[in-house]
N, C-alpha and C positions, 0 to 999 in steps of 0.2 A: 362739789365734793362734798357739801351736806348735802344736797339735792337728791344725790346718790344714794349718800347713807340712807336717808331718809326711803328712798326708794325700796333699798336692799331689805330695811328693817320691816315696810310696809310686808314686803312679800313672804318674808321671813313667818310674820304672825297669822297672815290668810293662809300659808301652807301649814304651819303648824294648829291653826284653829281646824281645817279641812281634815289631816291626819287625828285630829283627836275625836272628833266630830264620826269618823268612820271608824276609829278604834272603841270608842263610845259603843256605837250602835251594835258592832260588829262583838260585843262584849253580854249586849242585853239579848242579842239573839241567840247567843250560844247558851248561856243561862235557860231561857225559855226552851231551848233545844235538848239541854240537858235534864229535865226535870218535866219534860213532857206537857210543860203548861201552858193553856191554852190562855189564860188572861195574860202570862207574860207575852207573849207572843202577839195578843191585841195590845198592848199596851204600849208596845214598841213600834208597832207597825204604824199606829194611829198618831204617837208622837213623832214619830220621822215623816209623818203625810204634812202634820203642821208645819214644821219647818223645811223642808224640801222647795225647792224651784222647779215649780210642775209645768216649767216652760224648757227645761233641762234635761236632755235625754239620760245623763248619768244618775241626775237624782229621781226620774223615773225608772230608771231601770233598777237603781239600788231598792226602791219603794217598792217595785213590783217583787224584787226579791224576798223581800219582808211578808208582801202578799202569800208570797209564794209557801211558803214555811205553815202563814197563818192559817192558811186554806184548808193544807194536808192536817193540821191537827184538829182543826173545823169538824173535817169528815172524821177522821178518829175517833173525836167526841161527841158524832151523830148530832153535831149543832147545825143541821141540814141547811136550815131557817140562814144562818150568820152567814154561811159557809157561800150561799148560792149569792147572798148580795154581795159579800166581799170579792167573789169571782165575777161578778158584774163591773164591780168598781176597777179592781186589777185589766180587767181587757179593754177598756177604755183606755189604759195608762197604755198598753201593748198598743193600742192601734195609733196612738198617739206618736209613738215612739217612728212605730213604722210609716206613717203617714209623710213625715218627715226623712226618714232614712228605711226605705223599702227593704235592703238587703242589710239590715242589723242584726245581725245572728243571734245575740241575746233576746231579743225582742219576739225574732222568731223562733227561738226554743221555746220561751214562754208563751208563745200564742199556742203550741202544741200540748204544751204542760196545763193549760188551765183547759182546753178541749177535753183532756182527759179525766182532769176535775168534774165535768157534767156529765163525764160516763161513771165516775165513783159514785156520783150522784143517781143514776139512771140508768140502769144496766144496759136497757133497750136502745141508749143511745151510740152504744157501742159499733152499731149495724152501719149507722150513718157516719159517725167519726173517726172509727178506727181507723180507717187509710190516712184521711188527713194528719190525724196527730202523727203519724209516722214521717208522713211526708214532711213533714215542720220540722220532726227531729231530724232527721235525713238531712233537709236542704240547710237547717244550722249548722250541721255538724260540716259539712261541704266547704259553708262559707268560713266558716271557724273551727279547725280538728284539734287545735290547742286547748280551747277555752275549757276551765274548769267544770263550770255548771252545764255547759253543753254533753260534757262527759259523763259526768256524773249521773245526770239524766238520760243518756242514752242506754247506761249502766241499769239505768232502774228499771228501762224499758223491759229489757233483756231477762232483768233477773228476775221482777214481779210478772211477766208475762206468762201464762201456761205454755208449753212447749208445742202446744198442738197448735196455737198461735204465732207459733213464732220465738217463744221465749227459750231463753239458752244462758247457762249460767256459767259454761268455758268463754264466751264472748261477753257476757258483761264485767267478768273479771279481768279482762282485756283492757277495757275504759275506766273502770275501777282502776288499775295499777297503773295506767298512763296518767290519769287526774294526781292520784298520789304522788307522784315520780314530780308531779310538774311543782305540786303545792310545796313540797318539801325542798326542792331545788331555788324555791321562790322563799324561803326560809318563813311560810306564813301559816306556821299549823298552832300558834297560839291561838288557842280560845276559838276556833274555827270548825263550826259545827260539820259543815258536811267531809273533813278531814278524819274526824274521828267517824263518822257514821262511812265511810267508804272504807276505813281502816276495816272496820265490823265486817264490813259487807263484804271485801277481799276474804275476810276467814273463813265466813260463813259460804262461801262460795267454794273455798279447796275442802270443805267439810262434803258439802253436797256431792262435789266431786269425788268424794274418795280421799281427797290428800291430808290426811289425819295431821301428821306432823308439822306440815303448813298453816293447818286450820289453829294447831295448838299456837304455834309459836305469832300468829296474825292476830288470836283471843290476847296472849299477852301482851302484846305492844299496844293494843287497844287498851287496856286497864294499865300498862303502863303510863302511855298517856292523857287517859282522863281514868283515874281510879274510881269513878262515881259514875260511870257507864254502867248500866245496867243488863248486863249482855242477855238474861234470860228473860226477858221482855219484849227482845226484839227478837228473835229469833222465830217467826213465824213463817216463813218462806223459805 
């Protein structure tokens, strides 16, 4: 009986540590997102990299997610050298996951996203990487059509891509709405940066599609969830 109690206590402590770690990281990333702060993204990413188990796919995917946000902000801030170095590092982690699990949906998705970061830094690469990027995103979606990250990136691809190259705000909206619904059913809305971003993008899609009432409700919901969110700074597309 004592051995059983010890085992249960150990498992409980380990589980608590894991949950706390994930929550702490999620909070760090949320603050970095909210203030669009590259130094916060960098700190959260590099600190997690130090404590992550780089031989564990779950930890690697969490770390890649950190790099995913970090690189996006580096590109936005025109810190291209840092962005290039961070992309290379993240891609080594992506390939490591895919080597052990070739059909890992998230790693496949991230492979496409980090290819798109190369294009963001050098538009000429769109001619050689464009189709590969879309193929990776499509493959990831087929592997796991209910993954929030994959839905988010499918939506982003359709939202930000020019119409002449297949961009479609109406289709993007469907992916955002599906992801939002999953997050809300999972009750994972607290300090979830992708949730807040997708609420905004859902409203923005409605606005661009001429659905003014739905857009207004969407913006109101976004600000109710996160009053500090700056709508005006994000309405670029």
